[in-house]
N, C-alpha and C positions, 0 to 999 in steps of 0.2 A: 504494500500500500504506500503510495506517495504522500508525503506531507507537504502541504502548501504553506509557504512562509510569506507573510506580508511585511514589507520593509516599513520602518517608521521613519518619517521625514526628519531630517537633521537640521539643526540650526546652522546657519552659515557662519563660518569663521575662516579667516584667510590671513596669509602673509603677503602683503602687497607692496609694490613700489609704484608710485604714481608720479607723474611729471609731464613735461612737454618738451618737444624738440623744435625750437624755432629755426634751427639750421636747415631742416628738411621739410618744414611746413607741416609736420605731423604732430598730433596731440595724443596723449594717453587717455584712455577711457576705461573706467571700472565697470564691469558688468557681472551679473549673476549667471552661474552655469550649473546645470544639473546633468549628470550622466547616469543612466541606468544600464545595467548589464546582466546578462544571464549566460551561463556557460557550463563547461565540464572540465573537471580537473584531470580526467583520463582520456586519452594518453597524455603524458607530460610533453611539453609544458601546458598548463591550463589555457584553454581557448574559449572565446565566447563571441557574442554579438552585443553591440552597444547602440544606444540612441542618446544623442546630446540635444538638450533643449535649454531654454532660458534666453535671456537678453543677449547672450554671447552668440546666438545663432542656432542653426539646426544642422545636424549631421548624423550619419549612421554608418556602421561598418562592422569590422571584426576586431578582436582583441587577442593579444598574447600576453600572458603574465609570466615574468621571469622571477620565480620565487627565490627568496633567500633561505637560510637554514630553517628547518622545521622546529617548532616549539611554541611556547606561549607568546613570545615576542614575534611580531610579524614585520618583515622588511622585504619589499619587492619592487620591481620596476614593471610598469604596465605600458604596453605599446598599443595605441589605438590607431587603426588604419581606416580612415573615413573616406567618404566620397570627395571631401573638400580638403584633404591633407592628412598628415600624420602628427600625432601628439604623443609625447612620452611623459609619464608621470612617475614619481617615486611615492611609495606608500610606506608608512610606519604605523604600527599599532599593536594590539593585543588580540589573542584568540582565547575564547572561553569554551571549553569542551562541555557539551551539553548531553542530555539524555537521548537515547534512541538514535544516536548517530548524527544529531543536529548540533552544529557548532555555530557560535556567533563571533564575529570579529568586528572591530572598529578601530579608528585611528585618524590620522591626518594624511593629507596628500599635498604634493606641490608639483607644479610644472617644472620639468627638467629643461632649463633654459638652453637655447642653442640647438635643440633637436626637433623643433616643430617645423612643419612645412605647410604650404598653402595657407588656409585661413588661420592656422595655429602658429605661424612663424613668429609673430611678435608677442605671443602670450606669456604672461608671468603671473604668479599667484598660487593659490591653493585653497584648501578647505578641509572638510571632514568627510569620512567615508564609513560605511557600515556594510556588513555582508553576513550571509548565512551560508553554511555548507550543509548539505543533506546528502550523505553518501558521496558520490562523485559529482553532484550538481551543485552549482553555487548561484547566488543572486547578490549583486553588488550595486551600491548607489553612492555616487560622489556628489557633493554639493559644496559650493564655495564661490569665491569672487576671483576674477582674473582682471588683469589690466591688459590692454592691447593697443596697438598703434592705430589711430584713425587718421587717414590721410585726407587732406582738405583740398 
């Protein structure tokens, strides 16, 4: 029997750098971003599908998670390959082992600067994430604020 897990919305927190660049006529804009993802941890590495929404724009595509060491502490790099570019995130957090094979995880994420392409090229920032693991299936949600270059 499959267990359906509903994710709880997270409050936004972020590490941001805001400013403007008069030299190239570009300004920095802070925007809200939400990414929801579902996937499978088998075979390794974990792979899934994501949908990005919020004021930052819309995108969808596939993901690959490069996990760190197994344990209570979680450290990973997540690659999002969307229709409008590629985004690389770093994740840090904790794992709580639950009953009946259902685990919960939560922590913080940030954009890995210099690795974005397309619409993600100028993104900086981060926020919080939460996930559930049920057997080899997972559900993951990122929420936060990013800054991006807006050209005028």
